[in-house]
C-alpha positions in Angstrom: -20.6 -8.8 2.5 -19.9 -11.2 -0.5 -17.1 -11.7 -2.5 -17.4 -9.6 -5.8 -14.1 -10.0 -7.4 -12.1 -13.3 -7.6 -8.9 -13.9 -9.0 -7.3 -17.4 -8.9 -4.0 -18.7 -9.9 -3.1 -15.7 -12.3 0.0 -15.8 -14.1 2.0 -13.4 -16.7 5.4 -13.7 -18.0 7.4 -11.6 -20.4 10.0 -13.4 -22.0 11.9 -15.3 -19.0 10.4 -13.2 -16.3 7.7 -14.3 -14.3 5.9 -10.7 -13.7 2.8 -12.3 -11.6 2.7 -15.7 -10.3 0.0 -17.6 -8.9 -2.0 -14.7 -7.9 -4.9 -15.6 -5.8 -7.1 -12.2 -4.7 -10.9 -11.9 -3.3 -12.2 -8.5 -3.0 -15.5 -7.7 -1.3 -18.4 -5.7 -3.0 -18.0 -1.9 -2.6 -14.5 -2.6 -1.2 -11.1 -0.5 -1.8 -8.3 -2.9 -2.4 -4.8 -1.1 -2.8 -2.1 -3.1 -4.6 1.0 -1.6 -2.9 4.6 -2.5 -4.0 7.6 -1.1 -5.6 8.0 -0.6 -9.4 8.3 -3.8 -11.2 6.6 -5.8 -8.7 3.4 -6.6 -11.0 0.8 -4.5 -9.7 -0.1 -2.4 -12.9 0.2 -5.5 -14.9 -2.5 -6.9 -12.6 -4.5 -3.7 -13.2 -4.1 -4.3 -16.8 -5.2 -7.9 -17.1 -8.5 -7.0 -14.9 -9.0 -4.2 -17.6 -8.5 -6.7 -20.5 -5.4 -4.6 -21.8 -3.2 -7.3 -21.0 -3.7 -11.1 -21.6 -2.8 -13.9 -18.8 -0.8 -16.9 -19.5 -3.4 -18.7 -17.2 -5.6 -18.3 -14.2 -9.1 -17.3 -13.6 -11.0 -13.6 -13.3 -14.6 -13.2 -12.1 -16.4 -9.8 -11.3 -19.8 -10.0 -10.0 -21.8 -12.6 -12.1 -19.5 -12.2 -14.9 -16.2 -14.3 -16.2 -13.6 -11.9 -17.4 -11.2 -14.8 -18.0 -11.5 -18.5 -17.6 -7.8 -19.6 -18.5 -8.4 -19.4 -22.3 -10.6 -16.7 -23.5 -11.1 -13.2 -22.1 -14.0 -10.8 -22.5 -13.3 -8.0 -24.7 -12.4 -4.7 -23.0 -15.6 -3.0 -24.1 -17.7 -5.8 -22.6 -16.2 -5.6 -19.2 -18.2 -2.4 -18.0 -14.9 -1.1 -16.1 -13.8 2.6 -15.1 -10.3 3.5 -15.4 -8.5 6.1 -14.2 -4.8 6.8 -15.3 -1.6 8.3 -13.9 -1.6 11.4 -15.9 -5.7 11.4 -16.1 -5.7 11.0 -19.9 -8.2 13.8 -20.5 -8.9 15.0 -24.4 -7.4 18.3 -24.5 -9.3 19.4 -27.4 -12.7 18.6 -25.3 -14.2 20.6 -22.7 -14.9 19.1 -19.1 -18.4 18.3 -20.2 -17.1 16.4 -23.4 -14.4 14.6 -21.4 -17.3 13.5 -18.9 -19.8 12.5 -21.2 -17.4 10.6 -23.7 -18.7 7.2 -22.9 -22.4 8.3 -22.7 -21.9 9.5 -26.1 -20.6 6.4 -27.6 -23.4 4.5 -26.0 -25.9 6.7 -27.7 -27.4 7.8 -24.8 -30.3 10.5 -25.3 -29.0 14.0 -24.9 -31.3 15.0 -22.0 -30.1 11.9 -20.1 -26.6 12.6 -20.9 -27.1 16.3 -19.6 -28.8 15.1 -16.3 -26.1 12.5 -15.9 -23.4 15.3 -16.4 -25.0 17.7 -13.7 -25.1 14.6 -11.3 -21.4 13.9 -11.8 -20.0 17.3 -11.5 -21.9 17.8 -8.2 -20.6 14.4 -7.2 -17.0 15.7 -7.7 -17.5 19.2 -6.9 -17.2 20.9 -10.2 -20.3 22.7 -11.0 -19.9 25.4 -13.4 -16.9 23.9 -14.9 -18.7 22.3 -17.8 -17.0 24.7 -20.4 -13.7 24.5 -19.3 -10.7 22.8 -21.2 -8.4 20.7 -19.4 -5.4 23.4 -19.6 -7.4 25.6 -17.6 -7.8 23.3 -14.7 -5.6 22.7 -11.6 -4.0 19.2 -11.2 -6.7 18.1 -8.5 -9.5 19.4 -10.7 -8.4 17.5 -13.7 -8.2 14.5 -11.5 -12.0 15.1 -10.6 -12.6 15.2 -14.0 -11.0 12.1 -14.8 -12.9 9.9 -12.0 -16.3 11.6 -13.1 -15.5 10.3 -16.8 -14.8 6.8 -15.1 -18.0 7.1 -13.1 -20.5 8.1 -16.2 -21.2 4.6 -17.3 -21.9 3.3 -13.8 -19.0 0.7 -13.7 -18.8 -2.7 -12.1 -15.5 -2.1 -11.1 -13.2 1.0 -11.0 -9.5 0.8 -11.4 -7.2 3.6 -10.4 -3.3 3.4 -11.7 -1.3 5.7 -9.8 -4.1 8.2 -9.4 -2.4 10.9 -7.0 1.3 10.7 -8.2 0.8 13.6 -10.3 -0.1 15.8 -7.2 2.0 17.6 -4.7 1.8 16.3 -1.3 -0.8 18.4 0.4 -3.2 18.0 -2.4 -2.7 14.2 -2.5 -3.5 14.0 0.9 -6.7 16.0 0.4 -7.9 14.0 -2.7 -7.2 10.7 -1.1 -9.6 11.6 1.5 -12.4 13.2 -0.9 -11.9 9.8 -3.2 -12.4 7.5 -0.1 -15.7 9.3 0.8 -16.8 9.3 -2.8 -16.4 5.5 -3.3 -17.9 4.8 0.0 -21.0 6.9 -1.0 -21.4 5.2 -4.2 -20.5 1.6 -2.8 -18.2 0.9 -5.8 -15.7 -1.8 -5.6 -12.3 -0.3 -6.4 -9.0 -1.5 -7.2 -5.9 1.1 -6.5 -2.6 0.7 -7.7 0.2 2.7 -5.7 3.6 2.5 -4.7 3.1 5.2 -1.7 2.4 3.8 1.7 0.7 6.9 3.1 -1.9 6.6 0.1 -2.6 3.1 0.7 -3.0 3.3 4.2 -5.4 6.2 3.8 -7.4 5.1 1.0 -7.9 1.2 1.7 -10.2 -1.1 3.3 -7.3 -3.6 2.6 -4.0 -3.7 1.1 -2.1 -6.7 -0.8 1.7 -6.2 -0.6 3.3 -7.3 -3.7 6.9 -8.3 -4.3 8.1 -9.7 -7.5 5.0 -10.7 -8.8 3.7 -12.6 -5.6 1.6 -11.5 -2.7 3.4 -11.2 0.7 0.6 -10.3 2.6 -3.1 -9.0 2.4 -4.7 -7.5 5.3 -6.1 -3.8 6.6 -3.9 -1.2 7.1 -3.7 -1.7 10.6 -2.8 -5.4 10.6 0.1 -4.8 7.7 1.7 -2.1 10.1 1.3 -4.0 13.5 1.5 -7.4 12.5 3.6 -8.1 9.2 4.4 -11.6 8.2 8.1 -10.9 7.0 10.8 -8.2 7.0 9.7 -6.9 3.4 6.1 -6.0 4.6 7.4 -4.6 7.7 9.9 -2.3 5.8 7.3 -1.3 3.1 4.5 -0.3 5.7 6.7 2.3 7.3 10.2 3.3 9.0 11.0 0.3 10.9 14.4 -0.8 12.5 15.7 -4.4 11.3 18.4 -6.1 13.4 19.2 -9.7 12.0 19.9 -12.7 14.2 18.9 -16.1 14.9 15.5 -17.3 16.3 16.0 -18.6 19.8 13.0 -20.4 21.3 13.0 -21.1 25.1 10.8 -24.0 26.6 8.6 -21.1 28.3 8.1 -19.8 24.8 7.7 -22.5 22.9 3.5 -22.3 22.6 3.4 -18.7 23.3 3.6 -15.2 21.1 6.9 -14.0 22.4 10.3 -15.3 21.1 13.9 -14.2 21.3 16.6 -13.4 18.9 20.2 -13.5 19.2 22.0 -10.7 17.1 24.0 -11.4 14.3 27.8 -12.0 15.8 26.7 -10.5 19.3 25.9 -12.3 22.7 23.0 -10.2 22.9 19.5 -11.3 22.9 16.3 -9.2 22.1 12.6 -10.3 23.0 9.7 -9.8 20.9 6.3 -10.7 19.5 6.4 -13.6 17.2 3.8 -15.5 15.0 3.3 -19.1 14.5 4.3 -18.5 11.0 7.6 -16.7 11.9 8.2 -19.8 14.5 7.7 -21.9 11.9 10.4 -20.6 9.7 13.7 -22.4 9.5 15.7 -19.5 8.0 17.0 -16.0 9.0 14.8 -13.7 11.3 14.7 -10.0 11.8 14.0 -8.2 15.0 11.7 -5.4 14.0 10.8 -2.2 16.0 9.3 1.2 14.6 11.5 4.2 15.4 8.4 5.7 17.4 8.4 3.0 19.7 12.1 2.9 21.0 13.1 4.7 24.2 16.4 6.5 24.3 18.3 6.6 27.7 20.8 9.2 28.3 22.3 7.7 31.8 23.8 4.0 32.1 20.7 2.2 33.3 21.3 -0.4 36.1 22.1 -4.0 35.1 20.6 -6.2 34.0 18.1 -4.8 31.5 16.2 -6.7 29.1 16.0 -5.4 25.2 18.8 -2.8 26.1 21.5 -1.7 23.3 24.4 0.9 23.8 24.8 2.9 21.1 26.5 6.2 19.9 24.7 9.1 18.2 25.6 9.7 14.7 23.0 12.3 13.4 20.1 14.2 14.4 17.5 15.7 12.2 14.6 17.7 12.7 11.5 16.2 10.9 7.6 16.7 11.8 8.0 18.5 15.0 10.3 15.8 16.5 13.9 15.2 16.2 15.1 12.0 14.0 18.2 10.5 15.5 20.4 7.8 14.0 22.3 6.0 16.6 25.1 3.4 15.7 24.9 0.0 17.8 26.8 -3.1 18.1 30.3 -4.2 18.4 30.9 -7.1 16.0 28.5 -5.5 13.4 27.5 -2.1 13.1 23.7 -1.3 13.0 22.2 2.2 12.3 19.0 2.6 14.3 16.5 5.4 14.1 14.6 6.7 16.9 12.8 9.8 17.8 13.4 12.5 20.8 11.8 15.8 21.7 15.3 17.3 22.1 18.5 17.1 19.7 21.1 14.7 21.0 25.0 15.5 20.4 26.9 13.7 18.1 29.1 10.9 19.5 27.0 10.9 22.9 26.7 7.8 24.5 22.9 6.5 24.6 21.1 3.5 25.4 18.0 2.2 23.5 15.3 0.3 24.9 13.2 -1.9 22.6 9.6 -2.8 24.1 8.9 -6.3 23.8 5.2 -5.8 23.3 5.7 -3.5 20.3 8.7 -5.6 19.0 8.3 -8.3 16.4 10.5 -11.0 15.1 9.7 -11.9 11.5 11.4 -14.1 8.9 13.6 -12.2 6.3 
């Protein structure tokens, strides 16, 4: 599969603030790539630079066989051939569904018969046949979103841009719509850039995800890669709940060329073993020991010594979430750590427990 979108050394500054810094991204034809990160990380600015609504300070953008920006000049918005779905859908309130969807076709002076045929095709595509004469206020949030998607697809865009398209929907509808959109985009084989701050949405909708922080890409990979093999503590925490225990990397002779390593907890004489990448091993600064709550085993009876990767702790709080009990446990003597784990039964506050971290499912990553 060939690369369809290429971004090289893209930069954008507002005043003294570097919003996007030396961005390099490549997207394959037909791929759905999500830009994921917290508010202010630069993801919407990147989307607007692709659309031509914001001019980069420097860099290069190419989509298909067309150069959108070459470092000096940018292609006008109307010549880029893009489709865009905004966060609030931006439907014309005084226009019917049919008028909203066909708006771009009418601007291009497409013959009326072709517009009608295209309209019916799009209504079938987004499961809204028979809704032609309704107005936006007569539609649910999910139906309005379908209209916005149909309008964006009407002109057969070379690239589809989504700006937080599901944020206005409730949680249940958001999950349903994300699955519907993925099926639609795959059926059409349309290259899509999706901006979101929601990790679940990104993992559901994306072939790959680019995690951003302060205008810089932290890691690009499939949802599975980012969740199981994060390159740093920020990516690990942003891709789902994760326990982070700070400490110093300790490399033993037999670990020097392997995939495992050890970390000495900060201010503690406790060592934890986990998987470590070559990048993390080469990092000279601080490291974190990372373990997902679902991977931790809670032991309620004192285990026979010695045992590796076991921390004593005390139950702080227990919550019932998603069919399981989420338990907060205080651990550490010199420094207090709050660790989350799951149990099938509630534990009592102040109860003494021991936490076992599986070394094969724990990671050591740079901070």
